[in-house]
Kinemage of the C-alpha trace (Angstrom):
@kinemage 1
@onewidth
@group {chain A} dominant
@subgroup {mainchain}
@vectorlist {calphas} color= white
{ca unk a 1} P 0.000 0.000 0.000
{ca unk a 2} L 2.861 2.380 0.825
{ca unk a 3} L 4.284 2.125 -2.688
{ca unk a 4} L 0.879 2.766 -4.209
{ca unk a 5} L 0.500 5.928 -2.122
{ca unk a 6} L 3.988 7.122 -3.105
{ca unk a 7} L 3.290 6.492 -6.799
{ca unk a 8} L 0.031 8.433 -6.508
{ca unk a 9} L 1.695 11.342 -4.711
{ca unk a 10} L 4.545 11.454 -7.229
{ca unk a 11} L 2.089 11.426 -10.132
{ca unk a 12} L -0.004 14.197 -8.593
{ca unk a 13} L 3.107 16.245 -7.843
{ca unk a 14} L 4.323 15.976 -11.441
{ca unk a 15} L 0.961 16.650 -13.119
{ca unk a 16} L -0.697 19.195 -10.808
{ca unk a 17} L 1.815 20.652 -8.354
{ca unk a 18} L -0.698 23.237 -7.099
{ca unk a 19} L -3.141 20.531 -6.056
{ca unk a 20} L -0.339 18.471 -4.525
{ca unk a 21} L 0.781 21.509 -2.542
{ca unk a 22} L -2.747 22.147 -1.244
{ca unk a 23} L -3.397 18.517 -0.337
{ca unk a 24} L -0.097 17.544 1.247
{ca unk a 25} L 2.002 20.585 2.125
{ca unk a 26} L -0.438 23.018 3.687
{ca unk a 27} L -0.165 23.574 7.424
{ca unk a 28} L -3.677 22.158 7.834
{ca unk a 29} L -2.733 18.978 5.949
{ca unk a 30} L 0.440 18.535 7.982
{ca unk a 31} L -1.349 19.158 11.295
{ca unk a 32} L -4.112 16.777 10.210
{ca unk a 33} L -1.609 14.052 9.472
{ca unk a 34} L -0.023 14.597 12.898
{ca unk a 35} L -3.399 14.397 14.679
{ca unk a 36} L -4.264 11.209 12.794
{ca unk a 37} L -0.884 9.608 13.543
{ca unk a 38} L -1.045 10.454 17.252
{ca unk a 39} L -4.653 9.249 17.448
{ca unk a 40} L -3.646 5.933 15.889
{ca unk a 41} L -0.700 5.595 18.294
{ca unk a 42} L -3.022 6.057 21.246
{ca unk a 43} L -5.709 3.794 19.759
{ca unk a 44} L -8.489 6.378 20.067
{ca unk a 45} L -11.577 6.762 17.943
{ca unk a 46} L -12.319 10.162 16.498
{ca unk a 47} L -15.338 10.415 18.783
{ca unk a 48} L -13.324 9.574 21.906
{ca unk a 49} L -10.616 12.081 20.986
{ca unk a 50} L -13.226 14.773 20.395
{ca unk a 51} L -14.860 14.220 23.786
{ca unk a 52} L -11.568 14.055 25.673
{ca unk a 53} L -10.087 17.105 23.943
{ca unk a 54} L -13.260 19.158 24.304
{ca unk a 55} L -13.977 19.661 20.600
{ca unk a 56} L -16.650 18.316 18.283
{ca unk a 57} L -16.440 15.128 16.273
{ca unk a 58} L -16.744 17.281 13.149
{ca unk a 59} L -13.677 19.258 14.214
{ca unk a 60} L -11.603 16.082 14.414
{ca unk a 61} L -12.761 14.946 10.976
{ca unk a 62} L -11.951 18.374 9.550
{ca unk a 63} L -8.500 18.320 11.163
{ca unk a 64} L -7.625 14.887 9.866
{ca unk a 65} L -8.961 15.797 6.451
{ca unk a 66} L -6.652 18.801 6.221
{ca unk a 67} L -9.472 21.343 6.269
{ca unk a 68} L -8.017 24.827 6.627
{ca unk a 69} L -11.090 26.137 8.479
{ca unk a 70} L -10.158 24.779 11.903
{ca unk a 71} L -9.486 27.187 14.747
{ca unk a 72} L -5.976 27.199 16.194
{ca unk a 73} L -7.556 27.000 19.653
{ca unk a 74} L -9.096 23.657 18.651
{ca unk a 75} L -5.728 22.387 17.432
{ca unk a 76} L -4.265 23.474 20.773
{ca unk a 77} L -6.887 21.489 22.708
{ca unk a 78} L -6.254 18.378 20.636
{ca unk a 79} L -2.463 18.758 20.708
{ca unk a 80} L -2.580 19.201 24.494
{ca unk a 81} L -4.697 16.096 24.991
{ca unk a 82} L -2.491 14.038 22.656
{ca unk a 83} L 0.631 15.441 24.357
{ca unk a 84} L 2.098 16.633 21.052
{ca unk a 85} L 5.556 18.060 21.690
{ca unk a 86} L 7.077 21.148 20.112
{ca unk a 87} L 9.552 18.830 18.396
{ca unk a 88} L 6.714 16.832 16.834
{ca unk a 89} L 5.080 20.041 15.616
{ca unk a 90} L 8.350 21.257 14.121
{ca unk a 91} L 8.933 17.901 12.443
{ca unk a 92} L 5.398 17.900 11.015
{ca unk a 93} L 6.005 21.312 9.486
{ca unk a 94} L 9.454 20.597 8.076
{ca unk a 95} L 9.559 16.957 7.019
{ca unk a 96} L 9.309 16.010 3.368
{ca unk a 97} L 5.901 14.577 2.498
């Protein structure tokens, strides 16, 4: 599956770099990927994370989907609950996708 995803990303990057940039390199997309990864590590459902972090289920789905219309205060609540470190945030913003 990993190779298939890489092939798809490479194709998208070569054919429509603007779309690739919006889907994978925006801050919202990178934060969403981080939230998803941390949620998977802690074995939480989206609903459970939403309740524990004090946000709505819809907010979690928007975050993980890379929606740019999520309040920074909601990210902060989720990051705090998931114990996201400054190093993890920096890595999410700087690593190659």
